C-alpha positions in Angstrom: -40.1 1.0 -13.5 -41.9 2.1 -16.4 -43.1 0.3 -19.2 -40.6 1.1 -21.4 -38.0 0.1 -19.2 -39.1 -3.6 -18.2 -38.4 -3.4 -22.2 -35.2 -2.4 -22.6 -33.7 -3.2 -18.9 -32.3 -6.5 -17.5 -34.1 -7.8 -15.0 -32.6 -9.2 -11.8 -34.0 -12.4 -10.6 -33.9 -14.4 -7.8 -34.2 -18.6 -8.0 -35.8 -20.2 -5.2 -36.0 -24.3 -5.2 -34.5 -26.7 -3.0 -33.1 -28.8 -5.6 -29.8 -27.7 -6.2 -30.0 -28.9 -10.1 -33.4 -26.9 -10.8 -32.0 -24.5 -9.6 -28.7 -24.5 -11.7 -30.6 -25.7 -14.6 -33.3 -22.7 -14.8 -30.2 -20.5 -13.7 -28.2 -21.5 -17.2 -31.8 -20.8 -19.1 -32.2 -17.6 -17.7 -29.2 -16.1 -18.3 -29.2 -17.3 -21.9 -32.8 -15.7 -22.4 -31.5 -12.4 -22.8 -33.2 -9.5 -20.5 -32.5 -11.4 -17.6 -29.5 -11.7 -14.8 -29.3 -14.3 -11.6 -28.2 -12.4 -8.9 -29.0 -14.8 -6.4 -30.1 -19.0 -5.4 -31.7 -19.5 -2.6 -32.6 -23.1 -1.5 -35.4 -22.7 1.1 -37.9 -19.7 1.9 -36.4 -18.0 5.4 -33.2 -18.0 3.0 -34.9 -17.2 0.0 -36.6 -13.9 2.2 -33.3 -12.9 2.4 -32.2 -12.8 -0.8 -34.4 -10.8 -2.0 -34.4 -8.4 0.8 -30.4 -8.4 0.1 -31.1 -7.9 -3.9 -33.9 -6.4 -4.3 -34.8 -8.1 -7.8 -37.5 -7.3 -10.0 -38.5 -11.6 -10.5 -38.9 -14.4 -8.3 -38.7 -17.9 -9.8 -40.0 -20.1 -6.9 -41.2 -23.6 -6.4 -44.2 -24.4 -4.0 -42.7 -26.9 -2.2 -40.0 -25.4 0.0 -38.1 -26.4 3.5 -39.3 -23.9 6.0 -42.2 -22.5 4.7 -44.8 -23.4 1.2 -43.7 -20.9 -1.7 -47.1 -19.5 -1.5 -46.4 -18.4 2.2 -43.0 -17.3 0.9 -44.6 -15.3 -2.2 -47.0 -13.7 0.3 -44.7 -12.4 2.8 -42.5 -11.1 -0.7 -45.4 -8.9 -1.9 -46.1 -7.9 1.9 -42.3 -6.2 1.6 -42.2 -5.2 -1.8 -45.5 -5.0 -3.7 -44.0 -4.5 -7.5 -41.9 -7.4 -7.5 -43.3 -10.1 -9.8 -43.3 -13.6 -9.2 -43.4 -16.8 -11.5 -43.7 -20.1 -9.2 -41.8 -23.3 -11.5 -43.4 -26.5 -9.5 -45.2 -29.8 -10.1 -48.1 -28.8 -8.3 -51.0 -28.4 -10.4 -54.2 -28.8 -7.6 -57.0 -26.6 -8.2 -56.6 -25.1 -4.4 -52.6 -23.9 -4.9 -53.5 -22.4 -8.4 -56.7 -20.9 -6.9 -54.2 -19.8 -3.7 -51.5 -18.4 -6.5 -53.7 -16.4 -8.8 -55.2 -14.7 -5.1 -52.0 -13.6 -4.3 -50.9 -11.9 -7.3 -48.7 -14.3 -9.3 -47.6 -13.4 -12.5 -46.4 -16.8 -14.2 -47.3 -20.5 -12.9 -45.7 -23.0 -15.0 -45.4 -26.6 -14.1 -41.9 -27.8 -14.4 -43.2 -30.5 -17.1 -43.4 -27.7 -19.6 -40.7 -27.2 -22.6 -38.1 -24.7 -22.4 -40.1 -22.6 -25.1 -42.8 -22.3 -22.4 -40.4 -21.6 -20.1 -38.9 -18.9 -21.9 -42.9 -17.6 -22.9 -43.5 -17.3 -20.0 -40.6 -14.8 -19.1 -41.0 -13.0 -22.1 -44.7 -12.1 -21.2 -43.5 -11.2 -17.7 -41.1 -9.6 -18.8 -43.0 -6.9 -20.6 -45.7 -6.9 -17.5 -47.9 -9.5 -19.2 -48.6 -13.2 -16.9 -48.6 -16.4 -18.2 -50.5 -19.9 -16.9 -49.0 -22.9 -18.8 -52.0 -24.6 -20.7 -53.0 -27.5 -18.5 -53.2 -24.8 -15.6 -55.0 -22.9 -18.0 -57.0 -25.5 -18.7 -57.9 -26.4 -14.9 -58.9 -23.0 -14.5 -61.3 -22.7 -17.1 -62.8 -25.8 -16.4 -63.2 -24.9 -13.2 -65.4 -21.6 -14.5 -67.5 -24.0 -16.9 -68.7 -25.4 -13.7 -70.5 -22.4 -13.1 -73.5 -21.3 -15.8 -72.6 -18.4 -17.9 -69.2 -18.1 -16.4 -67.4 -18.6 -19.7 -68.9 -15.4 -20.5 -66.5 -12.1 -19.9 -67.9 -9.9 -17.0 -68.3 -6.3 -18.0 -64.8 -5.5 -16.4 -62.8 -8.1 -17.8 -64.0 -7.0 -21.2 -62.9 -3.6 -20.1 -59.4 -4.8 -19.8 -59.6 -6.7 -22.6 -60.1 -3.8 -24.5 -57.6 -1.8 -22.9 -54.8 -4.6 -23.6 -55.7 -4.1 -27.7 -55.8 -0.5 -27.2 -51.5 -1.4 -26.1 -52.3 -0.3 -22.4 -49.8 -2.4 -19.8 -51.8 -4.2 -16.7 -50.1 -1.1 -14.3 -52.0 1.0 -17.0 -54.6 -0.4 -16.9 -55.0 -0.8 -13.0 -54.5 3.3 -12.9 -56.9 3.9 -15.4 -59.5 2.0 -14.0 -58.5 3.1 -10.3 -57.9 -0.7 -9.0 -54.7 -2.3 -7.8 -52.6 -4.2 -10.0 -52.6 -7.8 -8.1 -56.8 -7.3 -9.2 -56.1 -6.4 -12.8 -53.9 -9.6 -13.3 -56.3 -11.4 -10.9 -58.9 -10.4 -13.9 -56.4 -11.1 -16.4 -56.1 -14.7 -15.4 -59.6 -15.3 -15.5 -59.9 -14.0 -19.1 -57.0 -15.9 -19.7 -58.8 -19.3 -18.6 -62.1 -18.0 -20.3 -60.6 -17.5 -23.5 -58.1 -20.3 -23.5 -55.3 -18.4 -24.2 -51.7 -17.7 -22.1 -51.3 -14.6 -22.6 -52.1 -10.6 -23.3 -51.3 -10.7 -26.4 -53.3 -14.0 -27.0 -56.0 -13.2 -25.1 -56.5 -10.0 -27.7 -55.9 -12.0 -30.9 -58.7 -14.1 -29.7 -61.2 -11.4 -28.3 -60.6 -9.9 -32.0 -61.6 -13.3 -33.1 -65.1 -13.9 -32.0 -66.4 -9.9 -32.2 -65.2 -8.6 -28.7 -63.1 -5.9 -29.5 -63.9 -4.2 -32.5 -60.8 -3.4 -35.0 -60.0 -0.3 -36.1 -60.1 1.4 -39.2 
């Protein structure tokens, strides 16, 4: 799916959460957001994988704690079967190990269930346009872990390359092709960039990079 198609087409969504009320509430929210259509819901890991296999959605919104297998295991299986699928975790889990595992799996967004409606919508829109999103407290947690290592808050040369490409209007898939990296690797770099800059989206990262003088303004 091209970058233009992402902006104009309706993204098909599968919801995986063992709480019916959560699925119903999120389903209504996603459906009302515009640009999204919930094509299936599932209350467990195996049922969720089957639903994704059947409906081939663009985006899966899933919890970490699921009957059968964890959401992390489900995400890994989905990425293996359908590498281009986008994954948004919507969960109460905010421990460092879980967050690190989710980012390592190539999650496109990690949103806490304590988030506001506006935050969830921001995450959906970021993912829909090829970006990534971390709930603010999750970003702070990642940044705190980075801060414990000397010099870790400085962007690496690769991260600077990626930020400068973002500033030029490139999307993650285009950045991956330009730098001969996998899309998962680019998204992992982006998650680190967001944490180091204290932001939650690509647009915010570019704005903060300009503010810090990491990217030169054209003209």
